[in-house]
Each structure stands twice: as structure tokens, then as C-alpha cells.
N, C-alpha and C positions, 0 to 999 in steps of 0.2 A: 569693514576695511579689509582688503585682500593683501596678500603678501606678494613678493616678486614672482612666485609661481602661479599666481591667480587663485590660490586657496582662499576660501571665504570663511568657513567655519566647520566644525565637526558636525556631522549630520546624524549618524546613528551607529549603533553597535548591533551585531547580529548574534543571536543565540540559537543554536541547533539543539532541539529538545525532544525527548521521547514522548511527551504527552502534550500536544498542542493545546487542547482545550483547558487542561489544568493549568498550563503556564499562562494562558490569557487570563484566566480567573485569578491566578496569584497576583499578576502585575496590576490588574484593574481593581479587583475586590479588596486585596490586602494592602497593596502599596499605593493605590489611588491613581495609577496611570489611566489614560483615556485610550480606548480602542479607536485608532484613526482610520485604518483601512485593512482589508483582507484581500488576498488574491491567490491564484495558483499559476504554476509554470509547468504544464503537463509534458512539454517536450524536453525540458531541462531536468526535471526531477519528478517523475511520475509518482502520484500519490501524495505529494507534499503539499502542505498548506503554509501560507505566509501571512504575516500581519505586521503592522507597525502599531506599537502602543507608545504613547507620549506622556512625558511629565514636563510641562512647560514646553520649551522648544527642543528638548532632547527626546530622541526616539530610540526604542529598542525594536529591532526586527526579530520576530519570533518565526522560526522555521521548524515545522513538525511534520511527521509522516515520512514515508519512503524509507529507504535503508539508512540505518544510523549505527555508527560505531561509538560505543560508550567509553567514557574515560573513568579512571580510578578516582573515587571520591577523595577530596581533601580532608584530612583528619584534624589538623590544627594549624595555627598561624605560621609556624616554622615550616611545615610541609607546604603550605600555600605559597609562602615567599620563596621557597626553593625551586619552584617549577618555572620552566621557561614559557615564553609566549604571553598572551594576554592573561592577566591575573584576575581582575575583578572589575565590577562596575561600582562606582562610588556615587552615593546620593548624599547631598547636603541636608542636614536636619537642624531644626531650631533647638530642640531639647532632646539630647541623645537618650537620657534615662527614660523619659516618657515614651519616646519612640520604641525603644527596646522593650519596655514593659507592654506597650500595646501590641507589638509583634508577638511576644510570648503569649499574650491573651488570645491571639489568633492562631496559636499552634505553630508558629514559625520557628524552625530550628536555628539556634544560635551557635556560631562557630567561635566567636570571641566576645565576651562581656566587655563593656566599656573600659577603655584604658587610655592613658594620657601619652601623647607623643609631643613632648616639650619643644624639640627643635623646630617643629612646624606649627606650634600653637594650636593643636587640635586634640580633641578626644575622639577616639574611634571605637567602633564595634563592627563585628562582621557577622553576617547571617548567611544562610543557604536559601536559595529560592527553591521551588518545588522540584527542580531537576538537579539540585546539588551545585548549581553555579553560585559563586561567591559574590555577595553584595556588601560593600563597605559602607558604613554610615559614618558621617563626619560632622562634628560640631566644632566651630571655632571657639578657642578659649581666650583669645586676645582681642 
């Protein structure tokens, strides 16, 4: 169903990353996304590589190579929530504790261990991807 502006659904979010191959591996091998397609745009961004990785109908566009300006890493949840702009990607999970344990076993860095957010009926945790981007993991508690 579309809205009055003709918008249908959210399609993807883009991540600009310093290591394209490592990011593709993180999202596919660690998080279980599927590599959907890869391409280049030599006239727009020479030396860059692009890909879409999908989890169900949601896609992440990975952009690597070319010139990149890095950002200061997020150190804790307060620092993360105090920044402007897009903050994080959220992935819904069945069992937050099991997911976090599995990610730790795979060497994934944890920003925030599971914690309860009663006003929204969820338990959350936050991890870093291989480039330092924040991924929130959410499990409903109600």
C-alpha cells in the first residue's frame, strides 16, 4: 500500500566502508545476509565497488573503495545517542542472549550488552560491524 506521496516501502540503507571485502564477509558470513548483486560506477566514483546484501526483503548497500573520509568511532551508548544524523541499523532477533553469545563467539565487538527498554517493550543490545558502524539488536519482551 502506498501513501499520498506514492511511497511504497523502505528499500535499503547505504554504508560507506573502508574495506569492501571484509564488510561483505561480515554481513554474509557473520550476520547471515545474502549477497544479491555487485556493480561499479566508474564515472561517478572511480575505484569504488558497490553491492546489495539482503536479510529478507531489507537490503544494505555496501560502498567501498575510492576516497573515504573516516568518522570518529562511537565509544558508548550515550555517545552514540548524542550524535546527529543516521544512528544505527536495527535487526530483530528471536533470542537476544543467544544472538549476542553467538556474535561474541565469532569475535564481533559489543557496544552494549543486552538491556531492557520497558517503555517500548524490548530488550536491546548494540554491536559494531567490521567498520565500526552500529547495529542494534532488538527482541520484543511483550
